[in-house]
KOLFI-95327 format. One record per residue (C-alpha): x, y, z; residue in three letters. Coordinates in steps of 0.1 Angstrom, whole numbers, padded with zeros to 4 digits. Each point is the difference from the previous one (the first is absolute). Layout:
% residues N
     c1     c2     c3  code
      X      Y      Z   ALA
...
//
This chain:
% residues 275
     c1     c2     c3  code
   0835   1025   1256   MET
  -0030  -0021   0015   ILE
   0005  -0006   0037   ASP
  -0027  -0026   0016   PRO
   0007   0006   0030   THR
  -0001   0039   0000   HIS
  -0030   0012   0014   GLU
  -0019   0015  -0027   LEU
  -0018  -0026  -0024   PRO
   0017  -0013  -0024   VAL
  -0029   0013  -0018   VAL
   0009   0034   0006   GLN
   0034  -0003  -0006   GLN
  -0005  -0016  -0038   THR
  -0027   0031   0000   ARG
   0033   0029   0002   LEU
   0022  -0019  -0022   LEU
  -0027  -0001  -0023   SER
   0009  -0042  -0007   LEU
  -0029  -0025  -0005   ALA
  -0010  -0021   0035   ARG
   0008  -0033  -0018   SER
   0037   0013  -0003   THR
   0004  -0001   0037   ALA
  -0010  -0035   0006   TYR
   0019  -0014  -0032   TYR
   0021  -0025   0002   GLN
   0023  -0005  -0029   PRO
   0000  -0036  -0011   ARG
   0026  -0030  -0017   PRO
  -0001   0004  -0039   ILE
  -0011  -0034  -0008   PRO
   0025  -0027  -0010   VAL
  -0016  -0004  -0034   GLU
   0007   0037  -0006   ASP
   0032   0001   0009   LEU
   0008  -0026  -0026   GLU
  -0019   0023  -0029   LEU
   0020   0029   0012   MET
   0040  -0026  -0006   ARG
  -0017  -0006  -0036   GLN
  -0010   0036  -0005   ILE
   0032   0015   0010   ASP
   0021  -0027  -0022   ARG
  -0027   0009  -0027   LEU
   0003   0035   0002   HIS
   0043  -0003  -0003   LEU
  -0006  -0022  -0031   GLU
  -0030   0027  -0011   HIS
   0003   0028   0011   PRO
  -0031   0015  -0028   PHE
  -0022  -0022   0016   ALA
  -0030   0013   0015   GLY
  -0023  -0020   0020   ALA
  -0022  -0014  -0025   ARG
   0033  -0016  -0017   MET
   0015  -0009   0034   LEU
  -0035  -0018   0005   ARG
   0007  -0020  -0033   ASP
   0034  -0010   0011   PHE
  -0011  -0010   0033   LEU
  -0026  -0021  -0017   LEU
   0023  -0016  -0022   GLN
   0020  -0009   0029   HIS
  -0029  -0021   0017   GLY
  -0008   0031   0026   HIS
  -0032   0014  -0004   PHE
  -0012   0034   0012   ALA
  -0019   0033  -0014   GLY
   0010   0028  -0016   ARG
  -0006   0021   0029   LYS
   0017  -0021   0026   HIS
   0032   0001  -0016   VAL
  -0006   0037  -0004   ALA
   0000   0001   0035   THR
   0035  -0022   0016   LEU
   0019   0023  -0034   MET
  -0019   0029   0023   ARG
   0013  -0013   0030   LEU
   0033  -0012  -0014   MET
   0012   0033  -0016   GLY
  -0002  -0010  -0036   ILE
  -0020   0012  -0029   GLU
   0003  -0002  -0041   ALA
   0027   0021  -0014   LEU
  -0006   0015  -0029   TYR
  -0004   0027  -0024   ASN
  -0033   0020   0011   ARG
  -0017   0038   0005   PRO
   0003   0007   0033   ASN
  -0038   0009   0010   THR
  -0001  -0001   0035   SER
   0000   0028   0022   ARG
   0028   0007   0017   ARG
  -0005   0011   0040   HIS
   0013   0034   0006   PRO
   0017  -0013   0029   LYS
   0017  -0024  -0017   HIS
   0020   0023  -0023   PRO
   0016  -0026  -0034   VAL
   0033   0015  -0016   TYR
   0014  -0006  -0036   PRO
   0015  -0023  -0011   TYR
   0035   0015  -0005   LEU
   0024  -0031  -0009   LEU
  -0017   0002  -0038   ARG
   0032   0001  -0025   ASN
   0019   0010   0026   ARG
   0040  -0014   0003   THR
   0006  -0019   0034   ILE
   0034  -0022  -0003   ASP
   0010   0019   0034   GLN
  -0006  -0013   0045   PRO
  -0020   0025   0015   ASN
  -0017   0009  -0029   GLN
  -0029  -0010   0003   ALA
  -0017  -0029   0023   TRP
  -0035  -0025   0001   ALA
  -0021  -0010   0019   MET
  -0029  -0024   0000   ASP
  -0019  -0028   0019   ILE
  -0007  -0031  -0008   THR
  -0012  -0036   0016   TYR
   0013  -0026   0018   ILE
  -0014  -0033   0005   PRO
   0007  -0024   0031   MET
  -0012  -0034   0010   ALA
  -0031   0015   0019   ARG
  -0007   0038  -0004   GLY
   0021   0030  -0020   PHE
   0024   0027   0005   VAL
   0009   0031  -0022   TYR
   0037   0011  -0006   LEU
   0004   0037  -0012   ALA
   0037   0006  -0015   ALA
   0019   0031  -0015   VAL
   0021  -0007  -0026   ILE
   0025   0022  -0019   ASP
  -0013   0003  -0035   TRP
   0035   0003  -0023   ALA
   0016  -0031   0022   THR
  -0030  -0024   0011   ARG
   0014   0000   0039   ARG
  -0025  -0001   0027   VAL
   0007   0027   0023   LEU
  -0023  -0010   0026   ALA
  -0033  -0020   0009   HIS
  -0026  -0009   0025   ARG
  -0023  -0029   0008   VAL
  -0036   0004   0008   SER
  -0032  -0013   0010   ILE
  -0018   0028  -0015   SER
   0001   0026  -0025   MET
   0007   0028   0025   HIS
   0021   0033  -0013   THR
   0022  -0002   0030   ASP
   0022  -0032  -0012   PHE
   0003   0016  -0031   CYS
   0015   0031   0019   ILE
   0018  -0018   0021   GLU
   0022  -0018  -0034   ALA
   0005   0036  -0017   VAL
   0011   0012   0032   GLU
   0026  -0026   0005   GLU
   0007   0004  -0033   ALA
   0006   0037   0001   ILE
   0021  -0006   0032   THR
   0026  -0025  -0016   LYS
   0000   0020  -0036   TYR
  -0007   0030   0004   GLY
  -0032   0023  -0024   PRO
  -0006  -0017  -0034   PRO
  -0010   0032  -0026   GLU
  -0030  -0017  -0014   ILE
  -0019  -0029   0024   PHE
  -0028  -0018  -0022   ASN
  -0027  -0023   0009   THR
  -0044  -0004  -0013   ASP
  -0030   0014   0013   GLN
  -0006  -0020   0030   GLY
  -0016   0018   0030   SER
   0035  -0011   0019   GLN
   0021   0022  -0021   PHE
  -0026   0028  -0008   THR
  -0006   0007   0042   SER
   0012   0030   0018   ALA
   0026  -0016   0023   ALA
   0014  -0019  -0031   PHE
   0003   0029  -0020   ILE
   0009   0018   0028   GLY
   0035  -0022   0002   VAL
   0010   0012  -0037   LEU
  -0011   0034   0006   ASP
   0026   0001   0033   ARG
   0028  -0011  -0022   GLU
  -0010   0024  -0032   ARG
  -0002  -0030  -0025   ILE
  -0021   0001  -0027   ALA
  -0033  -0026  -0004   ILE
  -0007  -0015  -0026   SER
  -0034  -0026  -0003   MET
  -0007  -0029  -0029   ASP
  -0026   0013  -0026   GLY
  -0028  -0023   0018   LYS
  -0001  -0037  -0019   GLY
   0036   0009  -0016   CYS
   0020  -0030   0003   TRP
   0031   0017  -0022   ARG
  -0001   0022   0037   ASP
   0012  -0028   0023   ASN
   0011  -0028  -0023   VAL
   0036   0003   0021   PHE
  -0015  -0005   0030   VAL
  -0026  -0027  -0011   GLU
   0028  -0020  -0019   ARG
   0017  -0002   0037   LEU
  -0033  -0008   0016   TRP
   0003  -0034  -0024   LYS
   0036  -0008   0008   SER
  -0013   0000   0035   VAL
  -0028  -0017  -0001   LYS
   0012  -0029  -0025   TYR
   0038  -0001   0017   GLU
  -0012  -0002   0039   GLU
  -0037   0002   0008   VAL
  -0015  -0025  -0022   TYR
   0026  -0028   0015   LEU
  -0004   0010   0035   HIS
  -0034   0000   0012   ALA
   0008   0021   0030   TYR
  -0017  -0015   0031   ASP
   0004   0035   0018   SER
   0005   0041  -0002   VAL
   0032  -0011   0015   SER
   0013  -0024  -0028   ALA
  -0015   0022  -0025   ALA
   0017   0035   0012   LYS
   0036  -0023   0004   ALA
  -0004  -0021  -0033   GLY
  -0006   0038  -0023   ILE
   0027   0016   0018   ALA
   0026  -0032  -0009   ARG
  -0014   0006  -0037   TYR
   0001   0035   0000   LEU
   0037  -0002   0015   ALA
   0011  -0025  -0029   PHE
  -0019   0019  -0023   TYR
   0021   0032   0007   ASN
   0029  -0016   0001   SER
   0003  -0038  -0016   ARG
  -0024   0002  -0027   ARG
   0010   0008  -0035   PRO
  -0023   0019  -0019   HIS
  -0009   0003  -0040   ARG
   0002   0036   0000   ALA
   0030   0007   0014   HIS
   0019  -0027  -0023   GLN
   0005  -0026   0031   GLY
   0011   0025   0026   ARG
  -0026   0003   0031   THR
  -0015   0032   0011   PRO
   0027   0007   0024   ASP
   0026  -0002  -0022   GLN
  -0023   0026  -0018   MET
  -0013   0022   0030   TYR
   0033   0006   0019   PHE
   0026  -0008  -0033   GLY
  -0017   0031  -0021   LEU
  -0005   0027   0032   GLN
   0028   0033  -0008   GLU
   0026  -0010   0026   LEU
  -0001   0036   0023   PRO
   0025   0022  -0006   LEU
   0032   0002   0024   ALA
  -0003   0027   0026   ALA
//
Protein backbone atom coordinates (compact mmCIF):
# COMPACT_ATOMS: atom_id res chain seq x y z
CA MET A 1 0.00 0.00 0.00
CA ILE A 2 2.88 2.38 0.82
CA ASP A 3 4.95 3.31 -2.26
CA PRO A 4 8.27 5.00 -1.35
CA THR A 5 8.79 6.01 -5.02
CA HIS A 6 5.48 7.87 -5.24
CA GLU A 7 5.59 11.68 -5.50
CA LEU A 8 3.37 11.90 -2.40
CA PRO A 9 5.59 11.82 0.73
CA VAL A 10 5.45 8.65 2.83
CA VAL A 11 4.17 10.66 5.82
CA GLN A 12 1.14 11.82 3.83
CA GLN A 13 0.54 8.32 2.45
CA THR A 14 0.40 6.88 5.98
CA ARG A 15 -1.92 9.69 7.08
CA LEU A 16 -4.31 8.99 4.19
CA LEU A 17 -4.32 5.28 5.02
CA SER A 18 -4.69 5.92 8.78
CA LEU A 19 -1.46 4.03 9.46
CA ALA A 20 1.24 4.76 11.99
CA ARG A 21 4.40 6.15 10.39
CA SER A 22 6.45 3.39 11.97
CA THR A 23 4.46 0.85 9.96
CA ALA A 24 5.88 2.19 6.70
CA TYR A 25 9.46 1.72 7.87
CA TYR A 26 9.06 -1.61 9.67
CA GLN A 27 11.35 -4.40 8.50
CA PRO A 28 10.36 -7.94 9.60
CA ARG A 29 12.93 -9.67 11.76
CA PRO A 30 13.59 -13.41 11.81
CA ILE A 31 12.36 -15.25 14.90
CA PRO A 32 15.30 -16.03 17.23
CA VAL A 33 16.56 -19.61 17.27
CA GLU A 34 15.79 -19.79 21.01
CA ASP A 35 12.14 -18.93 20.38
CA LEU A 36 11.86 -21.49 17.59
CA GLU A 37 13.07 -24.17 20.01
CA LEU A 38 10.57 -23.00 22.64
CA MET A 39 7.80 -23.18 20.04
CA ARG A 40 8.75 -26.76 19.16
CA GLN A 41 8.60 -27.72 22.83
CA ILE A 42 5.31 -25.88 23.35
CA ASP A 43 3.83 -27.69 20.34
CA ARG A 44 4.70 -31.11 21.78
CA LEU A 45 3.45 -30.18 25.24
CA HIS A 46 0.19 -28.77 23.84
CA LEU A 47 -0.53 -32.06 22.05
CA GLU A 48 0.01 -33.99 25.28
CA HIS A 49 -1.69 -31.47 27.59
CA PRO A 50 -4.20 -29.44 25.53
CA PHE A 51 -5.71 -28.00 28.74
CA ALA A 52 -2.43 -26.31 29.72
CA GLY A 53 -2.36 -22.52 29.52
CA ALA A 54 0.67 -20.23 29.44
CA ARG A 55 1.40 -20.61 33.17
CA MET A 56 1.32 -24.40 33.15
CA LEU A 57 3.30 -24.59 29.91
CA ARG A 58 5.90 -22.29 31.46
CA ASP A 59 6.23 -24.73 34.35
CA PHE A 60 6.39 -27.75 32.01
CA LEU A 61 9.14 -26.01 30.02
CA LEU A 62 11.06 -25.33 33.22
CA GLN A 63 10.90 -29.06 34.07
CA HIS A 64 12.61 -29.72 30.74
CA GLY A 65 15.29 -27.10 31.29
CA HIS A 66 13.75 -24.34 29.19
CA PHE A 67 13.40 -20.95 30.90
CA ALA A 68 10.67 -18.58 29.68
CA GLY A 69 8.28 -16.17 31.35
CA ARG A 70 4.52 -16.66 31.27
CA LYS A 71 3.97 -13.61 29.05
CA HIS A 72 6.59 -14.78 26.56
CA VAL A 73 5.00 -18.23 26.42
CA ALA A 74 1.60 -16.59 25.83
CA THR A 75 3.09 -14.50 22.99
CA LEU A 76 4.52 -17.61 21.31
CA MET A 77 1.21 -19.44 21.72
CA ARG A 78 -0.58 -16.62 19.91
CA LEU A 79 2.00 -16.76 17.11
CA MET A 80 1.44 -20.52 16.85
CA GLY A 81 -2.34 -20.13 16.87
CA ILE A 82 -2.94 -22.34 19.93
CA GLU A 83 -4.71 -21.85 23.24
CA ALA A 84 -5.65 -23.95 26.22
CA LEU A 85 -8.73 -26.07 25.47
CA TYR A 86 -11.27 -26.16 28.28
CA ASN A 87 -14.85 -25.14 28.99
CA ARG A 88 -15.24 -21.59 30.22
CA PRO A 89 -17.80 -18.79 30.11
CA ASN A 90 -17.71 -16.83 26.87
CA THR A 91 -17.20 -13.32 28.19
CA SER A 92 -15.46 -11.86 25.14
CA ARG A 93 -17.32 -9.45 22.88
CA ARG A 94 -17.75 -10.61 19.32
CA HIS A 95 -16.71 -8.37 16.47
CA PRO A 96 -19.88 -7.21 14.66
CA LYS A 97 -18.29 -7.91 11.27
CA HIS A 98 -17.26 -11.44 12.23
CA PRO A 99 -20.42 -13.46 12.95
CA VAL A 100 -20.13 -16.59 15.06
CA TYR A 101 -22.49 -19.48 14.31
CA PRO A 102 -23.92 -22.11 16.70
CA TYR A 103 -22.45 -25.59 17.05
CA LEU A 104 -24.66 -27.94 15.00
CA LEU A 105 -23.10 -31.36 15.63
CA ARG A 106 -23.99 -31.90 19.30
CA ASN A 107 -26.31 -34.91 19.81
CA ARG A 108 -26.47 -35.40 16.05
CA THR A 109 -25.64 -38.72 14.38
CA ILE A 110 -22.99 -38.23 11.70
CA ASP A 111 -22.39 -41.60 10.06
CA GLN A 112 -22.28 -40.93 6.31
CA PRO A 113 -19.67 -39.25 4.10
CA ASN A 114 -20.27 -35.58 3.33
CA GLN A 115 -22.81 -35.11 6.12
CA ALA A 116 -20.30 -32.93 7.93
CA TRP A 117 -16.79 -31.67 7.30
CA ALA A 118 -14.43 -30.05 9.77
CA MET A 119 -11.44 -27.76 9.26
CA ASP A 120 -8.64 -26.43 11.39
CA ILE A 121 -5.10 -25.00 11.25
CA THR A 122 -2.03 -26.26 13.09
CA TYR A 123 1.58 -25.18 13.57
CA ILE A 124 4.26 -27.29 11.84
CA PRO A 125 7.89 -26.92 13.03
CA MET A 126 10.79 -27.20 10.58
CA ALA A 127 14.55 -27.40 11.06
CA ARG A 128 14.63 -23.63 10.68
CA GLY A 129 11.36 -21.76 10.99
CA PHE A 130 7.84 -23.10 10.74
CA VAL A 131 4.73 -23.26 8.55
CA TYR A 132 1.00 -23.76 9.09
CA LEU A 133 -1.13 -26.67 7.90
CA ALA A 134 -4.85 -26.36 7.16
CA ALA A 135 -6.92 -29.46 6.44
CA VAL A 136 -10.51 -30.32 5.56
CA ILE A 137 -11.61 -33.64 7.10
CA ASP A 138 -14.79 -35.68 6.62
CA TRP A 139 -16.35 -36.07 10.07
CA ALA A 140 -17.79 -39.60 9.70
CA THR A 141 -14.87 -41.28 7.92
CA ARG A 142 -11.92 -39.14 9.17
CA ARG A 143 -10.71 -38.85 5.56
CA VAL A 144 -8.60 -35.78 4.75
CA LEU A 145 -10.30 -34.27 1.70
CA ALA A 146 -7.90 -31.40 1.02
CA HIS A 147 -5.05 -29.55 2.70
CA ARG A 148 -2.75 -26.59 2.25
CA VAL A 149 0.59 -25.55 3.76
CA SER A 150 1.33 -21.84 4.22
CA ILE A 151 3.98 -19.61 5.77
CA SER A 152 1.29 -17.43 7.37
CA MET A 153 -2.19 -17.88 8.84
CA HIS A 154 -4.07 -15.89 6.24
CA THR A 155 -7.55 -16.75 4.98
CA ASP A 156 -6.60 -17.48 1.35
CA PHE A 157 -4.97 -20.87 1.91
CA CYS A 158 -7.97 -22.02 3.94
CA ILE A 159 -10.33 -21.00 1.14
CA GLU A 160 -8.14 -22.81 -1.42
CA ALA A 161 -8.41 -26.06 0.56
CA VAL A 162 -12.20 -25.75 0.91
CA GLU A 163 -12.63 -24.96 -2.79
CA GLU A 164 -10.55 -28.00 -3.74
CA ALA A 165 -12.58 -30.30 -1.47
CA ILE A 166 -15.89 -29.03 -2.83
CA THR A 167 -14.69 -29.32 -6.43
CA LYS A 168 -13.59 -32.94 -5.91
CA TYR A 169 -16.38 -34.24 -3.67
CA GLY A 170 -19.29 -31.80 -3.78
CA PRO A 171 -20.48 -29.68 -0.85
CA PRO A 172 -21.22 -31.21 2.57
CA GLU A 173 -24.41 -30.59 4.53
CA ILE A 174 -22.55 -29.01 7.49
CA PHE A 175 -19.12 -27.38 7.74
CA ASN A 176 -17.60 -27.08 11.22
CA THR A 177 -14.66 -24.89 12.32
CA ASP A 178 -13.49 -23.06 15.41
CA GLN A 179 -14.04 -19.32 15.87
CA GLY A 180 -10.69 -18.28 14.39
CA SER A 181 -10.59 -15.10 12.34
CA GLN A 182 -9.79 -17.07 9.16
CA PHE A 183 -13.08 -18.96 9.46
CA THR A 184 -15.27 -16.03 10.51
CA SER A 185 -14.05 -13.74 7.72
CA ALA A 186 -16.48 -12.57 5.08
CA ALA A 187 -14.47 -14.24 2.31
CA PHE A 188 -14.51 -17.66 3.98
CA ILE A 189 -18.17 -17.49 5.05
CA GLY A 190 -19.03 -16.38 1.52
CA VAL A 191 -17.75 -19.66 0.05
CA LEU A 192 -19.97 -21.71 2.37
CA ASP A 193 -22.98 -19.46 1.81
CA ARG A 194 -22.53 -19.74 -1.95
CA GLU A 195 -22.71 -23.54 -1.70
CA ARG A 196 -25.65 -23.37 0.77
CA ILE A 197 -23.69 -25.25 3.41
CA ALA A 198 -24.89 -25.05 7.02
CA ILE A 199 -22.18 -23.35 9.10
CA SER A 200 -21.24 -24.77 12.50
CA MET A 201 -18.63 -23.38 14.93
CA ASP A 202 -17.09 -24.83 18.05
CA GLY A 203 -17.89 -23.27 21.39
CA LYS A 204 -14.89 -21.14 22.37
CA GLY A 205 -12.42 -23.35 24.22
CA CYS A 206 -14.56 -26.50 23.93
CA TRP A 207 -12.03 -29.19 22.96
CA ARG A 208 -14.71 -31.86 22.51
CA ASP A 209 -16.19 -29.96 19.57
CA ASN A 210 -12.96 -30.34 17.61
CA VAL A 211 -11.67 -33.66 18.91
CA PHE A 212 -11.42 -35.49 15.56
CA VAL A 213 -9.22 -32.81 14.00
CA GLU A 214 -7.08 -32.68 17.17
CA ARG A 215 -6.50 -36.44 16.82
CA LEU A 216 -5.48 -35.95 13.19
CA TRP A 217 -2.91 -33.32 14.21
CA LYS A 218 -1.45 -35.70 16.79
CA SER A 219 -1.08 -38.44 14.15
CA VAL A 220 0.45 -36.07 11.59
CA LYS A 221 3.00 -34.72 14.04
CA TYR A 222 4.09 -37.89 15.82
CA GLU A 223 4.09 -40.10 12.73
CA GLU A 224 5.53 -37.61 10.23
CA VAL A 225 6.50 -34.08 11.29
CA TYR A 226 8.57 -34.86 14.41
CA LEU A 227 10.43 -37.61 12.55
CA HIS A 228 11.56 -35.30 9.75
CA ALA A 229 13.28 -31.96 10.30
CA TYR A 230 12.09 -30.29 7.09
CA ASP A 231 14.80 -28.02 5.72
CA SER A 232 12.49 -26.04 3.43
CA VAL A 233 8.84 -25.19 2.86
CA SER A 234 8.84 -27.37 -0.27
CA ALA A 235 10.13 -30.33 1.79
CA ALA A 236 7.39 -29.74 4.37
CA LYS A 237 4.73 -29.67 1.66
CA ALA A 238 6.02 -32.86 0.05
CA GLY A 239 6.37 -34.73 3.35
CA ILE A 240 2.93 -33.77 4.63
CA ALA A 241 1.27 -34.59 1.29
CA ARG A 242 2.98 -38.00 1.28
CA TYR A 243 1.87 -38.73 4.84
CA LEU A 244 -1.75 -37.66 4.28
CA ALA A 245 -1.96 -39.91 1.22
CA PHE A 246 -0.73 -42.76 3.44
CA TYR A 247 -3.15 -41.74 6.20
CA ASN A 248 -6.12 -41.89 3.83
CA SER A 249 -5.28 -45.00 1.84
CA ARG A 250 -3.13 -47.31 3.98
CA ARG A 251 -3.13 -46.38 7.68
CA PRO A 252 -5.60 -48.54 9.67
CA HIS A 253 -7.94 -46.51 11.90
CA ARG A 254 -9.02 -47.84 15.29
CA ALA A 255 -12.39 -46.12 15.10
CA HIS A 256 -13.07 -48.05 11.87
CA GLN A 257 -11.98 -51.47 13.20
CA GLY A 258 -8.78 -51.37 11.20
CA ARG A 259 -10.22 -50.05 7.96
CA THR A 260 -8.75 -46.97 6.31
CA PRO A 261 -10.48 -43.59 5.84
CA ASP A 262 -10.54 -44.23 2.07
CA GLN A 263 -12.35 -47.54 2.59
CA MET A 264 -14.89 -45.86 4.85
CA TYR A 265 -15.41 -42.79 2.67
CA PHE A 266 -15.84 -44.55 -0.64
CA GLY A 267 -17.41 -47.72 0.78
CA LEU A 268 -20.21 -45.87 2.58
CA GLN A 269 -21.12 -43.69 -0.37
CA GLU A 270 -24.53 -44.51 -1.80
CA LEU A 271 -24.29 -45.77 -5.37
CA PRO A 272 -26.04 -43.52 -7.91
CA LEU A 273 -29.31 -44.85 -9.23
CA ALA A 274 -29.12 -46.35 -12.69
CA ALA A 275 -30.70 -44.21 -15.39
